[in-house]
Every structure is written in C-alpha cells, then in structure tokens.
C-alpha positions as CSV (number, residue, x, y, z in Angstrom):
1,M,14.1,-8.1,9.5
2,K,15.0,-4.7,10.9
3,T,12.6,-1.7,10.5
4,F,13.8,1.5,8.8
5,A,14.0,3.2,12.2
6,E,16.2,0.4,13.6
7,S,18.3,0.8,10.5
8,N,18.8,4.5,11.3
9,F,16.9,5.9,8.4
10,P,15.6,9.5,9.1
11,G,12.3,8.7,7.4
12,R,9.6,6.2,8.4
13,L,7.6,3.7,6.2
14,I,4.0,2.9,6.8
15,A,2.5,-0.1,4.9
16,V,-1.1,-1.3,4.5
17,E,-2.0,-4.8,3.6
18,G,-5.2,-6.7,3.1
19,L,-7.3,-8.8,0.7
20,D,-8.5,-7.4,-2.6
21,G,-11.6,-5.3,-1.7
22,S,-10.6,-4.8,1.9
23,G,-10.6,-1.0,1.6
24,K,-7.0,-0.5,2.5
25,S,-6.3,1.6,-0.6
26,T,-9.0,4.0,0.4
27,Q,-7.6,4.3,3.9
28,I,-4.0,5.0,2.8
29,Y,-5.3,7.6,0.3
30,L,-7.2,9.4,3.0
31,L,-4.1,9.1,5.3
32,K,-2.0,10.7,2.6
33,R,-4.4,13.6,2.1
34,W,-4.5,14.2,5.9
35,L,-0.7,14.2,6.3
36,E,-0.3,16.6,3.3
37,A,-2.8,18.9,4.9
38,E,-0.8,18.8,8.1
39,G,2.3,19.9,6.3
40,I,4.1,16.5,6.5
41,K,6.7,15.4,4.0
42,V,5.0,12.4,2.5
43,Y,5.4,10.1,-0.5
44,F,3.1,7.3,-1.8
45,S,4.0,4.1,-3.6
46,E,1.8,1.2,-4.7
47,W,2.3,-2.4,-5.6
48,N,3.0,-3.3,-9.2
49,S,3.5,0.4,-10.3
50,S,7.2,0.3,-11.5
51,E,7.5,1.5,-15.1
52,L,10.2,-1.1,-15.6
53,V,7.7,-4.1,-15.5
54,K,4.3,-2.5,-15.5
55,S,3.6,-3.1,-19.2
56,A,4.9,-6.7,-19.2
57,T,2.7,-7.5,-16.2
58,S,-0.3,-6.1,-17.9
59,K,0.3,-8.0,-21.1
60,G,0.9,-11.3,-19.2
61,K,-2.3,-10.9,-17.2
62,K,-4.4,-10.1,-20.3
63,R,-3.2,-13.2,-22.1
64,E,-3.3,-15.3,-19.0
65,L,0.3,-16.4,-19.5
66,L,1.8,-15.9,-16.1
67,T,2.8,-18.9,-14.1
68,P,3.1,-18.6,-10.3
69,T,6.9,-18.4,-10.6
70,T,6.8,-15.7,-13.3
71,F,4.2,-13.8,-11.3
72,S,6.5,-13.9,-8.3
73,L,9.6,-12.8,-10.1
74,I,7.9,-9.9,-11.9
75,H,6.5,-8.5,-8.7
76,A,9.9,-8.9,-7.0
77,T,11.5,-6.9,-9.8
78,D,8.8,-4.3,-9.5
79,F,9.4,-4.0,-5.8
80,A,13.2,-3.9,-6.1
81,D,13.0,-1.1,-8.7
82,R,10.7,1.1,-6.6
83,Y,12.6,0.3,-3.4
84,E,16.0,1.4,-4.8
85,R,14.8,4.3,-6.9
86,H,12.0,5.8,-4.8
87,L,11.5,4.4,-1.3
88,V,15.1,4.4,0.0
89,P,16.1,7.8,-1.3
90,L,13.0,9.5,0.2
91,L,13.4,7.7,3.5
92,R,17.0,8.9,3.6
93,A,15.7,12.4,2.9
94,G,13.4,12.2,5.9
95,Y,10.0,11.5,4.3
96,I,7.2,9.5,5.6
97,V,6.6,6.9,2.9
98,L,3.2,5.3,2.5
99,C,3.0,1.9,0.7
100,D,-0.1,0.3,-0.6
101,R,1.1,-3.3,-0.2
102,Y,4.7,-4.3,0.8
103,V,6.6,-7.5,0.7
104,F,4.0,-9.3,2.7
105,T,1.7,-9.3,-0.3
106,A,4.2,-11.5,-2.0
107,F,4.7,-13.6,1.1
108,A,1.0,-14.3,1.2
109,R,0.0,-14.5,-2.5
110,D,3.0,-16.3,-3.9
111,V,3.0,-19.0,-1.3
112,T,-0.7,-19.5,-1.8
113,R,0.1,-20.0,-5.5
114,G,2.5,-22.7,-4.6
115,C,5.9,-21.0,-4.5
116,P,8.3,-22.2,-1.8
117,P,8.1,-19.8,1.2
118,D,11.9,-19.6,1.8
119,W,12.5,-18.8,-1.9
120,V,9.9,-16.1,-1.9
121,R,11.3,-14.4,1.2
122,G,14.8,-14.7,-0.2
123,N,13.7,-12.6,-3.2
124,Y,13.0,-9.7,-0.8
125,S,15.8,-10.3,1.7
126,F,17.3,-6.8,0.9
127,A,14.3,-5.0,2.2
128,C,13.8,-3.4,5.7
129,A,10.5,-4.0,7.5
130,P,8.0,-1.2,7.7
131,D,7.9,0.9,10.8
132,L,4.1,0.4,11.0
133,T,2.1,-2.2,9.1
134,M,-1.7,-2.1,9.2
135,F,-3.6,-5.2,8.1
136,F,-7.2,-4.5,7.0
137,K,-9.2,-7.6,7.8
138,A,-12.5,-7.8,6.1
139,D,-15.0,-10.7,5.7
140,L,-14.7,-12.4,2.3
141,E,-18.3,-11.5,1.4
142,V,-17.6,-7.8,2.3
143,S,-14.5,-7.7,0.1
144,L,-16.3,-9.4,-2.8
145,N,-19.3,-7.0,-2.6
146,R,-17.0,-4.0,-2.6
147,I,-15.2,-5.2,-5.7
148,L,-18.4,-5.9,-7.6
149,E,-19.8,-2.4,-6.6
150,G,-17.0,-0.9,-8.7
151,R,-17.0,-3.3,-11.7
152,P,-19.2,-6.0,-13.2
153,K,-17.0,-9.0,-12.8
154,L,-13.8,-10.4,-11.1
155,K,-10.4,-10.4,-12.7
156,F,-8.9,-13.7,-13.7
157,F,-5.9,-13.7,-11.4
158,E,-7.7,-11.8,-8.7
159,A,-10.1,-14.7,-8.4
160,G,-7.3,-17.3,-8.5
161,M,-8.7,-18.8,-11.7
162,D,-5.2,-19.8,-12.8
163,L,-5.1,-22.3,-9.9
164,R,-8.3,-24.1,-11.1
165,L,-9.8,-24.0,-7.6
166,S,-13.3,-23.8,-9.1
167,T,-15.0,-23.1,-12.5
168,D,-17.1,-20.5,-10.7
169,P,-15.0,-17.3,-10.4
170,Y,-16.9,-16.2,-7.3
171,E,-16.3,-19.5,-5.5
172,S,-12.7,-19.5,-6.7
173,F,-12.3,-15.9,-5.3
174,K,-13.5,-17.0,-1.9
175,I,-11.2,-20.1,-1.8
176,F,-8.2,-18.2,-3.1
177,Q,-8.6,-15.1,-1.0
178,G,-9.4,-17.3,2.0
179,R,-6.1,-19.0,1.7
180,I,-4.3,-15.7,1.3
181,L,-6.0,-14.5,4.5
182,D,-4.7,-17.6,6.3
183,Q,-1.1,-16.7,5.2
184,Y,-1.5,-13.1,6.4
185,L,-2.8,-14.1,9.8
186,A,0.0,-16.7,10.2
187,M,2.6,-14.0,9.8
188,S,0.8,-11.2,11.7
189,K,2.7,-11.7,14.9
190,E,6.0,-12.3,13.3
191,F,5.9,-8.9,11.6
192,N,3.9,-7.0,14.2
193,F,0.8,-6.3,12.1
194,V,-1.8,-4.0,13.6
195,I,-5.1,-5.7,12.6
196,M,-7.8,-3.2,11.6
197,D,-11.5,-4.1,11.4
198,A,-12.1,-3.4,7.7
199,N,-15.8,-4.2,8.0
200,E,-16.3,-0.9,9.8
201,I,-17.4,2.3,7.9
202,V,-14.7,4.2,6.1
203,E,-14.8,7.3,8.4
204,K,-14.5,5.2,11.6
205,Q,-11.6,3.3,10.3
206,Q,-9.8,6.5,9.2
207,V,-10.1,8.0,12.7
208,L,-8.4,4.9,14.1
209,V,-5.7,5.0,11.4
210,R,-4.8,8.7,12.1
211,K,-4.8,8.0,15.9
212,L,-2.5,5.0,15.4
213,V,-0.1,6.9,13.1
214,S,0.1,9.8,15.5
215,E,0.8,7.5,18.4
216,R,3.5,5.5,16.7
217,I,5.3,8.3,14.8
218,D,6.4,11.8,16.0
219,L,4.9,13.7,13.1
220,K,6.4,17.0,14.2
221,K,9.8,15.7,13.0
222,F,8.5,15.3,9.5
223,K,7.0,18.8,9.0
224,R,8.0,20.7,5.9
225,R,10.2,23.7,6.7
226,S,8.1,25.8,4.3
227,P,4.6,25.2,3.2
228,L,3.8,23.8,-0.2
229,P,3.4,26.6,-2.9
230,L,-0.1,27.7,-3.6
231,P,-1.6,27.2,-7.0
232,P,-1.1,30.2,-9.3
233,S,-4.7,31.5,-8.9
234,L,-4.6,31.4,-5.1
235,S,-1.1,32.8,-5.1
236,G,-2.2,35.7,-7.3
237,D,-5.3,36.3,-5.1
238,R,-3.0,36.6,-2.1
239,E,-0.7,39.0,-3.8
240,D,-3.6,41.2,-5.0
241,K,-4.9,41.2,-1.4
242,E,-1.5,42.3,-0.1
243,D,-1.3,45.1,-2.7
244,L,-4.7,46.4,-1.7
245,E,-3.7,46.3,2.0
246,D,-0.5,48.3,1.2
247,K,-2.4,50.9,-0.8
248,A,-5.0,51.2,2.0
249,A,-2.1,51.8,4.5
C-alpha cells in the first residue's frame, strides 16, 4: 500500500485514528486551525460524511437495522465517494488533506464485527496509504468518561450492542472497543502508525502533533501564494485606514 508521496501526488494526507472518545477529533481540529493560521493549503474530511450515503446510514442506525456486512459496505461507499470527489482532486492540487479516520477504521471495526479481513481490505484496495497516521491511544475508562461528559448515554452501535456482548451498554462498550483496540495495535507496525498518548492533556498532545507534522512534512511547500481574503468588516477597516494614511500624506 503506497503512500500518496510514493504515488507522486503533490499533496500530502494526514490521518488520525483512535477509539471513540480518544480525543483524536479535537486534535485534528486544532491542527487544522493551526495550519490555516500558518497560511497552509488545507482540507478536512471526516468518516461517514458523504452526502451520498449519510442519510441512509443515519436511518439504519436509528432503526438498528444494519448488519455487520451492510455497515461495512455503506462505510466503504462513503469512503470511495469522498476519496474520488474530494481527497484525490485536492491532493493533486497540492493540498494537505486531514482525515478524521481513514480505511483503518474499517479494518478494525468491521473485522471486530465479524467481517472477513481480506474482504474488508479488498473493499479499500484502490486507496493509497496516508503519508502520516497518528493513532491516539487512550485507556478505555478515559474514552468512556469523555463520551459521557458530552452526552447522557452511549449510542447503540458505538457500544457494540448489536453484537450482544453484554446487556449492559457500558460493559459492552468496554468489550467492543477493547477488541477494536487490539485490531488497531495489531496493524500499527504494518501501516507505520505513530502512537500518541491520548491520556495526556489536550494542550500537551497538540504540541507533539504540530512538532510531528512539521518534522514529517515540509510545510513551506504548501503555503498559499496569497493570503486568504479578510472578512468584509476587516477588509473595510484596512481600506479606511489606508485612505486616512493617504490623506495624512
């Protein structure tokens, strides 16, 4: 599985992976904001966000109708759509693309749900590997507490309740996410994951994320030729200031 750099794409793709509640989404959001502030051409994409299948996935989850195979195929369709219509064109245009979850989410989750590993990987065989993959490894209790800080209860599929691992959703979550963690760790060397300590405070993690990205990617090559346009109010303020300076001269 070649990276985008090895496949001669001008752009670079950075992916984050981790269990639900690991904090990876927070870290990639902060990375995106930092890169934008540095004037870098950057694009963000997240798992299960394609308009092609988003509504179908939502309905299937709400009615608890999705089998492991259906789940796998829907997510593969979502990824293929975003890959062809968004990721590849922007990588060809020389952008840094940030992905909140990549094919490894399917490799871990779908296999945990009982899908054949070779079949799952075959569904994503068209995809290049990320140029950098960060895996945010958090303790299960930490992940669980972070989720429950944001909402009162676990989601049905998030807790692996469809697998009937336990009648207690919290116990089911620990079993299900623990098995997913095992899958991630088993493939970490194969796909060169950089394992991040997701138990650390947000700010400390972000310092390490920025340092790693700066070391692995020559960010100067991805600078915008011209800065992003200012919002109308700020643009107007600048023009008024220039008019006053001209009059003063």
